[in-house]
C-alpha positions, 0 to 999 in steps of 0.5 A, a space after each residue: 500500500 502506498 504511503 500517504 502524501 502530504 501536500 502543504 500547498 493544499 492549505 495555503 489558502 483557507 476554504 470559502 466559508 459562510 457564517 454557518 460553515 465557519 462554526 462547523 469547521 471550527 468544531 470539526 478541527 477541535 474534534 480531531 485536534 491531535 494531542 501532541 500538536 505544537 504549542 502554536 497550533 494549540 494556541 491558534 485553535 484556542 483563538 478559533 474556539 473563542 472566535 466561534 463563541 463570538 459568532 454564535 453569541 451574536 447569532 443567538 442574540 438575534 433570535 426572536 422569541 419562539 412565539 414570534 418566530 413565524 416564518 415568512 413562508 408560514 405567514 404567506 401560506 396562511 394568507 393564501 389559505 384565507 383567500 382560498 377559503 373566502 373564494 370557497 365561501 362565495 362559491 358555496 353561496 352561489 351553489 345554493 338554491 336561490 330561495 336560500 341565497 337571496 344575495 346571489 347577485 351581490 355574491 356574483 359581483 363580489 366574486 368578480 371584484 375580488 377574483 375576476 378571471 385570474 382567480 387566486 393568481 395574485 397569491 403567488 406573486 412576490 411578497 410586496 406585490 401580493 401585499 398590495 393586491 390584497 389591500 386593493 381588494 380589501 379597499 374595494 370591499 370597504 367602499 360603501 356597504 359592500 363589506 357589510 354584505 360581504 360579511 353577511 355572505 361569507 360569515 364573520 369567522 371567514 372575515 376575521 380570519 382574512 383580516 388577521 392574516 392580512 395584518 400578519 402579512 403586513 408585519 412580515 413584509 414590512 419587517 423584511 423591507 426594514 431588514 438591513 445587510 449590516 447585521 450580517 456584515 458585522 459577522 463577515 470580519 469574524 469569518 475573515 479572521 477565522 480564515 486567516 487562523 485556519 491557514 495559520 493552524 494548518 501551517 503549524 500542523 504541516 511543520 510537524 510532517 516528516 515525509 520519511 515518517 508516514 505516521 506524521 503524514 497520517 496524523 497531519 492529514 487526519 487533523 486537517 481532514 475537516 478542511 479537505 472534507 468541507 471543500 468537497 462538501 461545498 463544491 456542489 451547493 445544495 438549494 436552501 430557503 435562506 442562503 448564507 453568503 459565502 466569503 471567498 478565501 483571501 490570499 494567505 496572509 503571513 502569520 502575526 509576529 506574535 504567533 509565527 514560529 
């Protein structure tokens, strides 16, 4: 069996990291950290661990209470269901015998006003567009006595449900519009710092390798495996609802004077 080969140039540049993968990589390096690692490698890992805590503390501080943590997708789906229910109530009323549904002509007008030929197509628009479309429809309902008639036909429960979901939708969309990338940008310098420390850490472990001693090569490869494996795992990105902005690896900087061997 061929002896393992260690190529130090594989670690001259840090892997491309996101905020999330930075935390994962630090965890992985800590798990396989060799007991006999040089003092500078141990010191660098301590710095990485402290950096991990700063990142996770910042992320935890941004968490909203669980009861307020309804996602945009959930709120959007609730609004879509509310409008679908509204149309179903109107359709059901129109299916009744005329003697039991004296306001069918008004129900027909309401259905045309709210849904027209496009039906529920507005519920698949982008969030800001759907919000405007919903408010246009509610504004038309509030004109004159139309809202009173509408409530009589579809029922109070349907109306309350519709108004509650539109209100929640308002809060969700306006919250998204007020969000600023500055929050994420605060963490990007920490990711950059982590990339530099990862390169330093790999350099100190690479210094323990003796090409004529296979055991030192194996030990170094095992200690640095999280870097290699992360590169492979992120080579084919998976689709996600929320994407974490990757930070491309910066050119390898020289270690700080106080940590250079």
